[in-house]
C-alpha positions as CSV (number, residue, x, y, z in Angstrom):
1,M,0.0,0.0,0.0
2,S,2.8,2.4,0.8
3,S,4.4,2.0,-2.6
4,F,1.1,2.7,-4.3
5,S,0.4,5.8,-2.3
6,R,3.6,7.4,-3.5
7,L,2.2,7.2,-7.0
8,L,-0.5,9.7,-6.0
9,S,0.0,13.5,-6.5
10,T,-2.5,16.2,-5.8
11,I,-3.6,18.5,-8.6
12,S,-6.1,20.5,-6.6
13,K,-8.1,20.6,-3.4
14,K,-11.1,22.8,-3.0
15,V,-14.5,23.2,-1.4
16,V,-17.5,22.9,-3.7
17,K,-20.7,24.6,-2.4
18,P,-24.3,24.1,-3.7
19,F,-25.1,25.9,-6.9
20,S,-28.1,27.6,-5.2
21,P,-28.3,28.6,-1.5
22,T,-30.5,26.4,0.7
23,P,-33.9,28.1,1.4
24,S,-34.3,29.3,5.0
25,T,-37.2,26.8,5.4
26,Q,-34.9,23.9,4.8
27,R,-31.9,24.9,6.9
28,I,-32.5,22.4,9.7
29,H,-32.3,18.7,9.0
30,K,-33.5,16.6,12.0
31,L,-31.8,13.2,12.4
32,S,-34.0,10.2,13.2
33,L,-33.4,8.1,16.3
34,L,-31.7,5.5,14.1
35,D,-29.3,8.1,12.7
36,Q,-28.5,9.3,16.2
37,C,-27.3,5.8,17.1
38,M,-24.8,5.8,14.2
39,G,-21.3,7.0,14.7
40,N,-19.9,9.6,12.3
41,F,-18.0,7.1,10.1
42,Y,-17.7,7.3,6.4
43,M,-18.9,5.1,3.5
44,P,-16.3,5.0,0.6
45,L,-17.1,4.2,-3.0
46,V,-15.1,4.2,-6.2
47,L,-16.3,4.0,-9.8
48,F,-13.7,3.3,-12.5
49,Y,-14.0,4.5,-16.1
50,P,-11.6,3.3,-18.8
51,K,-10.4,5.8,-21.4
52,H,-12.7,4.6,-24.2
53,Q,-15.7,5.5,-22.0
54,L,-14.7,9.1,-21.6
55,E,-16.0,11.5,-24.2
56,Q,-14.1,14.6,-23.0
57,G,-10.5,15.4,-22.0
58,P,-9.4,15.4,-18.3
59,K,-9.6,19.2,-17.9
60,Q,-13.0,19.6,-19.5
61,L,-14.4,16.6,-17.7
62,S,-13.1,17.7,-14.3
63,K,-14.7,21.1,-14.6
64,L,-18.0,19.5,-15.8
65,L,-18.0,17.1,-12.8
66,E,-17.3,19.9,-10.4
67,N,-20.1,22.1,-11.7
68,S,-22.6,19.3,-11.9
69,F,-21.6,18.2,-8.3
70,S,-22.4,21.7,-7.2
71,K,-25.8,21.6,-8.9
72,A,-26.6,18.1,-7.6
73,S,-25.8,19.1,-4.0
74,T,-28.7,21.6,-4.1
75,Y,-31.0,18.6,-4.0
76,H,-29.1,16.9,-1.2
77,Q,-28.4,19.8,1.3
78,P,-27.6,17.5,4.3
79,W,-24.5,16.1,2.5
80,V,-23.0,19.5,2.2
81,G,-24.1,20.9,5.6
82,S,-22.5,20.6,9.0
83,L,-23.2,18.4,12.0
84,R,-24.4,20.7,14.7
85,D,-25.2,18.0,17.4
86,N,-26.3,14.4,17.5
87,A,-29.8,15.3,16.4
88,T,-29.3,18.1,13.9
89,I,-27.5,18.9,10.7
90,Q,-27.3,22.5,9.8
91,C,-27.9,22.9,6.1
92,D,-25.6,25.9,5.9
93,D,-24.0,25.2,2.5
94,T,-20.7,24.4,4.1
95,G,-19.9,22.4,1.0
96,A,-17.9,19.2,0.2
97,E,-14.2,18.7,-0.2
98,F,-13.4,18.1,-3.8
99,F,-10.0,16.6,-4.6
100,E,-8.4,16.0,-8.0
101,V,-5.3,13.8,-8.1
102,E,-3.0,12.1,-10.6
103,V,-2.2,8.4,-10.3
104,N,1.1,7.6,-12.0
105,C,0.2,4.1,-13.1
106,P,-2.3,2.5,-15.5
107,M,-5.8,1.7,-14.2
108,D,-5.3,-2.0,-14.9
109,Q,-2.6,-2.1,-12.2
110,V,-5.4,-1.3,-9.7
111,V,-8.6,-3.0,-10.9
112,H,-6.9,-6.3,-11.9
113,R,-5.4,-6.7,-8.4
114,P,-8.0,-8.2,-6.1
115,D,-5.6,-8.1,-3.2
116,L,-5.1,-4.3,-3.5
117,T,-6.8,-2.3,-0.7
118,F,-7.6,1.3,-1.0
119,P,-4.3,3.2,-0.7
120,P,-3.8,5.6,2.2
121,G,-3.4,8.6,-0.1
122,L,-7.1,8.6,-1.1
123,S,-9.2,11.4,0.3
124,W,-11.4,9.5,2.8
125,K,-8.3,8.1,4.6
126,N,-8.1,11.5,6.2
127,V,-11.6,11.2,7.7
128,P,-12.5,7.6,8.4
129,H,-13.4,7.9,12.1
130,A,-14.1,11.5,12.7
131,N,-16.3,12.0,15.8
132,N,-17.1,15.6,15.3
133,G,-16.4,18.4,12.8
134,G,-15.2,17.8,9.3
135,R,-17.1,17.6,6.1
136,L,-20.0,15.3,5.7
137,S,-19.0,14.3,2.1
138,V,-15.8,14.2,0.1
139,A,-15.3,13.6,-3.6
140,Q,-12.2,12.8,-5.5
141,L,-11.3,12.5,-9.2
142,S,-8.3,10.3,-9.9
143,H,-6.7,10.5,-13.4
144,F,-4.6,7.5,-14.4
145,D,-1.7,7.9,-16.8
146,C,-3.5,5.5,-19.2
147,G,-6.2,8.1,-19.7
148,G,-8.8,6.3,-17.4
149,M,-10.4,8.0,-14.5
150,A,-11.9,7.0,-11.1
151,I,-14.6,8.9,-9.3
152,S,-14.5,8.4,-5.5
153,M,-17.0,9.5,-2.9
154,C,-16.8,9.3,0.8
155,M,-20.0,10.1,2.7
156,S,-20.9,10.3,6.3
157,H,-23.3,7.5,7.5
158,K,-24.7,10.1,9.9
159,V,-26.6,11.6,7.0
160,G,-27.9,8.5,5.4
161,D,-27.2,4.9,4.4
162,A,-25.9,3.4,1.1
163,R,-29.3,3.9,-0.6
164,S,-29.1,7.6,0.2
165,A,-25.5,7.8,-1.1
166,F,-26.4,6.0,-4.3
167,S,-29.3,8.5,-4.8
168,F,-26.8,11.3,-4.6
169,L,-24.5,9.6,-7.1
170,K,-27.5,8.9,-9.5
171,D,-28.6,12.5,-9.4
172,W,-25.0,13.7,-9.9
173,A,-24.8,11.5,-13.0
174,T,-28.1,12.6,-14.4
175,I,-27.2,16.3,-14.1
176,T,-23.8,15.7,-15.6
177,R,-25.3,14.1,-18.7
178,Q,-27.7,17.0,-19.2
179,Y,-25.4,19.8,-18.0
180,P,-25.9,22.8,-18.0
181,N,-29.7,22.4,-18.4
182,G,-30.0,19.3,-16.2
183,E,-32.9,19.4,-13.7
184,L,-34.3,16.6,-11.6
185,S,-38.0,15.8,-12.2
186,C,-38.3,13.8,-9.0
187,P,-35.7,15.0,-6.4
188,S,-34.8,12.8,-3.5
189,Y,-36.8,13.2,-0.3
190,Y,-35.3,12.9,3.2
191,V,-37.8,11.7,5.8
192,Q,-35.6,13.1,8.6
193,D,-37.1,12.3,12.0
194,S,-40.7,11.9,10.8
195,L,-40.6,8.1,11.2
196,M,-38.3,7.7,14.3
197,S,-38.2,10.9,16.2
198,S,-36.0,11.8,19.2
199,L,-36.8,10.5,22.6
200,S,-39.0,12.7,24.8
201,D,-36.0,13.4,27.2
202,G,-33.8,14.6,24.3
203,P,-31.5,13.2,21.6
204,L,-29.1,10.3,22.3
205,K,-25.6,11.1,23.3
206,F,-23.1,11.2,20.4
207,P,-21.6,7.7,20.0
208,V,-17.9,7.8,19.9
209,V,-16.2,5.9,17.1
210,V,-12.9,4.4,18.3
211,E,-10.3,4.3,15.6
212,P,-8.9,0.8,15.3
213,N,-5.2,0.0,15.8
214,A,-3.7,-0.2,12.3
215,E,-1.8,-3.3,13.2
216,E,-4.8,-5.1,14.7
217,S,-7.6,-4.0,12.5
218,I,-9.0,-6.1,9.6
219,E,-10.6,-4.3,6.7
220,F,-12.8,-5.9,4.1
221,E,-13.5,-4.5,0.6
222,K,-15.8,-5.7,-2.1
223,R,-15.5,-5.2,-5.9
224,F,-18.3,-5.2,-8.3
225,C,-17.7,-5.4,-12.1
226,F,-20.4,-4.1,-14.4
227,I,-19.8,-5.3,-18.0
């Protein structure tokens, strides 16, 4: 893993905010009782795209993805807000960290090695067990020297589950394909605490996520190939 991480070099790091400000009536996102039980750990996901699937060059594609991400986040305000306490997300348009990196090796060297774990240089390795503060979502574009690209997302489980994360990615993809005129006909709906509200004596205490010892921890990763 250490040898692979040395192949990564950062092109840019910025904060991408929603394209439109969040309306004042949607500034508070109440977490359900189930979400209050979750620690603020992160869900990483990587999508690989070979060169022949990319219709634009790296610079044009990077700008397109950044702009469409900004537009998509206006439909998913909690992912780009800030965690105020264990029961509330402030949808204050804090934004998401947006990395762009170069990977000085061909994509095949990564996707054809089932024993290769996510290298420590990737963005989410900086925030895997944050107990407070920090961004609720991180995105990274990785350009391989073969011309391929990987789109990575790291999203806080405090905001939602894998289904919610995939909804964000789906909407991001839809807006990217239709940019700059892309609009969502049926935006995602966050039920908040309407199904499982806080206890009568107040929200649960913030669960502390203990970062595992690197020498003792065992991590599992799954790979899905869509042909």
